[in-house]
N, C-alpha and C positions, 0 to 999 in steps of 0.2 A: 510303572510312573512315566509319561509320556512327556518329550519336551517340543522347545523348539519356539522359536517366535514369527517364523515367515509366513506369508499367506495371511488373509482375511479370514475372522471367524466366522464358524454357520452364522444362519439367522437364529433370532433368538427362542424360537418355539422348535427348531428342529434339535438345536443342542439340548434343551430342557429333555425333550422325548427320547434322546441318545442318553442324556445322564438318569432318565429314571427306568431305561431297560437293561442298564447296567446295573441299578442299584437292585433293579430286581431277580437278576441272574448270579448276584454275585455267591461265591461259596459261603455258604452259610457257617462252614466250618470254620473260617476264620474269626467269625464272632463269637464261638463257641469257646475262644481259648480265651477272651477276653472276661475279664469280672475284676470288681470294685471300683475304682474313684471314677467319674467324667473325664474323657480326653478325647482329643482331635485323631478319628482315623483317614479322615481323606479331605483332599481339598481340591477343588476345582474353581480357575479364575480364568476368566475369558476378559479380555482388553484391560483389566488392573493395573495402571501405572506402565512398568515396561515391557509383562506379559500380555502377549497376545493369546495364549493360550498355555493352561498348565493341568495338568491331573496329577497329583503326588499323593501317597499312601505315607500316614505318619506313625509309628510306633510308640510304645511307653520308651521312657527313659530320656536322654539327651540327643536332640539332633544339633549339628554343629554344619553352619551355614559358612562356606570360604568363598572370598573373593575379592577383587579388587571394588574400590571407591565406584560407585554409581552403576553398579551390575544388577541391583535386584535384590541384594540382601534386607537392608530397611524395608524394603516393598513388600517383602514376603512377610516379615513380622508384620505390618502395618497392615494388610489383608486379614492375618489371624486375629489381631486386635478387633479390626473392625468389624466382628462378627458379636463381640460381645454387646455393641450397643449401636452400632451404625455411624459410629465417630473417628475421625480420624486425629489423631495429635500430632500427625505432622505435618498435616496438609492446611495452608492459609485458604486453599478455595477446595470443593469436593470435587468441582470440574476439571481438580489436578488428579486426580484419581481416574480419569477415564484416558486410556491408553490416545497418545496423538494418532496412531492412523485410524482409530476409531471415531475420531472428532471431524473427520471427512463425512463419514456418515450420517445418514438422518432419520430416524433420529440418531443419536450416537448412546451406547450401553454399554456398560462393564458389568461385570455379575460378580460374585464371591460366593459359592456354593460349598457349603459343608456337612459333613457328617460327622455325629458326635458320637459315644457309646454313654452314655449317662447308665451308669448300676447294669439292670438285668435290662435296657431298652435302647434302640436306634432313635435317634433323631437328627433329622433334615433343615439346614438354615442357609436360606437364599435370599440374596440380597443383591437388588437391581439397583443401577445408578443409571437414570433415563436423563440426556440431555435431548430435550425438545426442541425441534425448529422454530423459530421465534415469529410471532406474531409482526405483522408488518408497525415499526417504529418501536419496538421493543425488544428485548435481550432475549434470548434462550433462556430458557426455564430447565433446571435441575429437578427432578424428582427421585423420591425413593420407592421401591417396592420392598416390601418384607413377607416374604413366605416361610412357616413354620410347619414343616410336613405337607407341604403344597400346599396349604392354607394361605390366603391373604390376609395378615395381620398390620397391625400398627407399629413403629418404627417405637414408641413404648410398652410396646411388650416384649422386646429384646431382654431389656438386661433381665440377670438370672437364669436366662436359657442358657447361655454359653459364659463363662468367667476366664478372665486372664489379666496378669498383671506383665506390663511393660516396661521396660528401663532404654529411653536413648540417651543420649547425651545431652539433650537439649533438657534432659529433665534436671540439671541442675538448676536450672530459672525457678524451680519449687523452693529452694532455698537463697537463692543469690537474688529472684526478682520479685516483683511486686507481688501485693496479698492477692493479687486476683490469681498468679499462678497456684497460691498456695489452697485458695478456696476452689479452683479447679481440679486440682489433684483429689483435696477431699471429698468434693461432690461425686467425682468419678468413681470414688473406692465406693461411697455411699451408695452409689446407685446400683452398683452390682450386688452388694449384700443384702439391698435392702429397695426391692420394686416400687416399694410407696413413696419411699424416700424422694425419688424421682418426680412424682406427681405431688406430692408437698411442694418440693424446688418451685416447680414449674410454674404452679397455682402462686407462691410467694410473687416469682417474677411478676404475673401478668398483675396481681394486686398492687406492686411498687409500680410499675407502670401506670396505673390509672391513678394512685395517690399523688403521684411527681407532677402527672397532668394537672392535678387540681391544684396543689400548691403552685406550679407554674400558673395558671390562669389567676389566681390569688395576688401573684407577687403582680402581673402586668395589670389586672384591672380591679382587684379588691372586690368583696364579697362575702358575706355570713361565713367566718372560717369554723360554723359549727357543720359544713358540709363534710368537716375531716373527719369526723367522730365514726363514720359507717366504715371507713377505709381504715382509720385508726384499729378499729376493732377486729376486723380483718386480719390486717398487716400484723397484729403482734400473737395471734393466734397460730398464723403459719409460722411466724419468725420463732416464737417458744419452741415451737415442735422440731425446727430448722437446729437450731443453735443445740436443743437440748442432745438431740441426735449426733451432731458434730462432736459434743463433749465427752458424751460415752465413746464413740468412736476412738479422738484423739486419747483417751483414758487406755483404751484395749490394745490400740496402735504401738501407745509407748511402751507398754509391759511387755509386748513381743520384740517391739525392738531393741528395745535396752541389752537384753543378751548378746543379739546378733552384732549388734556393734560393739560391746564390749570385745566378742571373739575376733571380729575382723580388724580391732584397733591393738589387737593384741594386750588386752586387759589395761591399758593406759586410759582408755578416755569411756566415759558415760554418757551415755544421750538421753535429754529428757525433752519431752514435745510439749508446749506451753500454749494450749488456745488461749486467745485474746479475742473475743466479743467485741466490738463497738461500745456496747454498753453495759459499762461497769458497775455491778452494785456498789462496788466500795466507794463509788462518789456520791450514793444517795446516803439522804441524811434521815431517813423515815423507814421505819420497819425493821426486819431483822437482817434486812440483805442490806440496809443502808449502814451497820455498825462496821467502822473501821476494820479493815480485814490486813492483818500483815503478809508480807508474802503473796505467791500466787493463788488466785482462786480455782478451787475443786468444784469448776463448773459442772463436772458429771455428778455430782451430790448434792446439786440444786434441784427441786423439781422443776417442771415444766409452768406449773401453776405460777410459780413464785417468779419462772423468768418471764412469762406473759406480763404478771401484773407489775413489777419493775417497769420494764420495758414500754407498758402504756404509761404509765408518768412520766417515765422520762419523755413521752412524746407531747403529753401535755408541757411541760415544763420547758422544752425546746420546740414550741411551736411558732413563736414569734419569728425566730431565727429561721425555721425551715421555709417560712415563709418569704421571708426578704430574701432567700436564696433560692428558691424555686424547686425543693429537690429535699427529698427524703435524708438526712445525715446519720439517723442511726438503723440498726438492722442486719441479718446477718450477710446482706450484700456489701458491707464494708468491714468482718470480720479478720482474722488474720492466726497464724500461731508461728510460734518460732521455734528453732532448733536450736537446745544447748548442750554445749559439749562442754563437761570438768565446768558447766556455770556460764560459760561463754555463748554468746551470741553467734551461730555461725554465721548468718547474715552480715555481721560487720567484722568479726575478727577470724572467722574460719578462711584457711587454707585450699589452696584447689584440692589435694588430697581427703583431708579432713570433711569437706564437703561429700564429695564424691562417698568416700567410707558410709556417711551416715545417710544418705541419698539411697544408697545400696542396701542399707541394713533397714530402711523402711519401706521399700519395694519388696524386701526378703519376708520381712515382718506381713506385709499385707497379703503375700498367699497364705500365711499362715491363719490370717484372720478372716479370708474369707473360707477357708475350710471351717474353721468353725463356727461362723455364722452362718454359710449356707449346705452344711456337708458336704461338701463338693470340693474337690483339688482343684483349683485354677491352674490353667498353664503358663507358664512362666516363661516371658520372652526376655532375651536381654540382647540389645545389641553395640557393640563394640565396648564392651563392659571392660576386657582386660586390658585394655590398652594404655591407663593411667595407675595402673596397682604394680606394686612389688611384685616379686616372687610370690612371698611370702603370702602377703593378701590373695594374689591369683588362687594360692593351695587351699588358704583357708575359703575363698569365693567356691570352688569347684565341688569342694566338699560338700560345701550348705548345698550346691546344685543337684548334686548328687543323691539328696533326699525327695527332690520332686519327682511327681509321677511323670511330669511330661514337663520337658522345659526344650526350647530352640534358642540358640546361640548364635551370633556371628562374630566372624574375625577377618583381618585381611591374611593372615599368617596362621596356619596351626603350630607353628611353633610358640606362639603366646601359648597355649595351654602346657601347664603343668604334666610331669610324665605321673601316671596313674592305671597300677594294673587292675585297679576295684572298678573303671568304668572302660566300656566299650560302646563309642557313642556311633550313630549312625552320620555318616560325613557325605555332605553334598557340595559339591563346588558350584559356582554360579557366576554366569558368564553373559553379559549384553540380554538377559532376560532370560537365558537358558540355564536348566539345572542337569548335575549328572553327577552320579556315583562316585565318592572318592573312598581308598583304602583306609581302613581303620589305624587309630594315633596307634 
């Protein structure tokens, strides 16, 4: 491991050549000992957040990052998670990911490079964030470059190459925040589990934008609304695929999260996840799906074709309202789901502790779910997860973390970790963007 934040980084190509040379000469015996699931073996950061330069090897099992606030703990987790899809759950703008010293350079470049072991082969991911100098009268343009094993690829090719599950304190917004927060969580999980889903969702977003533009035009100027028929067909086809994928994922996640939540709550609470698409067949009065259905609907048990047909009819029924409003009011862009503990909606009635336990259960379930879906064990990333848990829940959580093939956790103080003779984690101290090893627990 190399440390330090002082000095300016090497030019991009020189750093790349040095990295490739180091990879080629690395002792092959190190990898001969590695068998089994995918895991991160090495991480290299250049001008990412408050890391000017970092080279770090990772091992199986648990790594604990210890340090005060604003020293780089969360940034290191963020860099690892960035490998899964070149997206940050923490940054308001991706320009924030480039170190402030590098912003003085033109162009400004940040790099995240990782080596992974996947079954019996090695893989290398490189993501570059390049802030180019602005043209006269324009703003600087940020672009991404993705290289897989040295070959340039699209950002859309990243999902499925590396999987990670990350818990941040602000993830409580998934339960407590807007429906958009819950959709983002579910879409992010599905994108890692099924690369085809990402393309379907992107296509749906494009069709939705086109349809909304036409609705706005009809609202403002009026015209033959028969033009909507083409976009209706496109929209419902993509929407049905999206809704069906979400419904199946929610049912699978619920089956995994329930037992975990029961354990974390010491048997006091049962967790349910209830999917709530914007178009509900119980409100229809024609066909099989229009029958009055008591209780929550098992959307995973409804076929894609049935969802498509019902949504298409719903669009016809609401056409006048959509034209009057100039936007599409039905579809997966307005879906939601709820967390129920012992039948109570946690968004409305859950305490902070209940909501945190439910979110942790969902994240831990996501690890198992991704493994089942992809055949690979994702890396588990937990940021300040112990801070609001009592001693018993910390013990239960750490017992669960111990089952992960690779996990990275942050904490301000090692005293938060319960004593356990079964774990011998790797411990790093992070201070001002530098990393150094510490003694074991």
